[in-house]
LODREN-481221 format. One record per residue (C-alpha): x, y, z; residue in three letters. Coordinates in steps of 0.001 Angstrom, whole numbers, padded with zeros to 6 digits, always signed. Example, Ala and Ser with C-alpha at 12.3 -4.5 7.8 and 13.67 -1.06 7.14 Angstrom:
+012300-004500+007800ALA;+013670-001060+007140SER;
This chain:
+072124+134670+043912UNK;+075180+134773+046264UNK;+075158+131179+046939UNK;+074960+130181+043100UNK;+077523+132241+042170UNK;+079763+131041+045079UNK;+078446+127364+043447UNK;+079665+128559+040172UNK;+083230+129869+041385UNK;+083605+126692+043003UNK;+082965+124645+039690UNK;+085196+126553+037516UNK;+088057+126458+039493UNK;+087550+122638+040525UNK;+087740+122331+036447UNK;+091146+124297+036593UNK;+092566+121930+038871UNK;+091726+118790+036903UNK;+092976+120464+033801UNK;+096506+121095+036069UNK;+096674+117994+037225UNK;+095717+115964+034041UNK;+097884+118279+031170UNK;+101410+118183+033559UNK;+103495+116576+030489UNK;+105944+118292+029780UNK;+106068+120506+025975UNK;+108720+122537+024077UNK;+107805+126175+023082UNK;+109880+127547+020118UNK;+109513+130700+018917UNK;+111821+132984+016944UNK;+115238+132322+017979UNK;+114461+131221+021974UNK;+113152+127271+022673UNK;+111532+127104+026503UNK;+110893+123268+027816UNK;+107497+123839+030655UNK;+104779+122586+031394UNK;+101542+122108+029318UNK;+100054+122769+032603UNK;+101696+126082+033477UNK;+101861+126960+030038UNK;+097471+127597+029870UNK;+098287+129363+033055UNK;+100063+131702+031512UNK;+098726+132167+027739UNK;+095401+132744+029451UNK;+097180+135363+031763UNK;+098031+136762+028963UNK;+094623+137044+027884UNK;+093014+138449+030798UNK;+096003+141065+030616UNK;+095278+141314+027086UNK;+092451+141919+026983UNK;+091241+144212+030561UNK;+093886+146946+028423UNK;+091728+146350+025164UNK;+089040+147042+026780UNK;+090295+149938+028627UNK;+091873+151592+025694UNK;+087981+151671+023783UNK;+086600+153029+026605UNK;+089336+155927+026397UNK;+089215+156729+023005UNK;+085176+156382+023158UNK;+085250+158874+026486UNK;+087428+161799+024619UNK;+085832+160718+021164UNK;+082325+161842+023176UNK;+084158+165083+025358UNK;+085071+166322+021409UNK;+081949+165833+020359UNK;+080315+168052+022594UNK;+082863+170452+022468UNK;+081405+171072+018695UNK;
């Protein structure tokens, strides 16, 4: 089973490297009054990392709410 997970991790890493190499063209990103030019690969990685952070924090908030809700139900 460990060899399977290692193979999956290597395949995902290889796909990410291919994505980065093939998408190195510069793009312009505009948000409200700000503008930024950067490689598309960097933008993709930044969006991915922001998604991971926001997903983890949302999951943590949901777990806290469930825990607090269950604790209050037990007290009643």
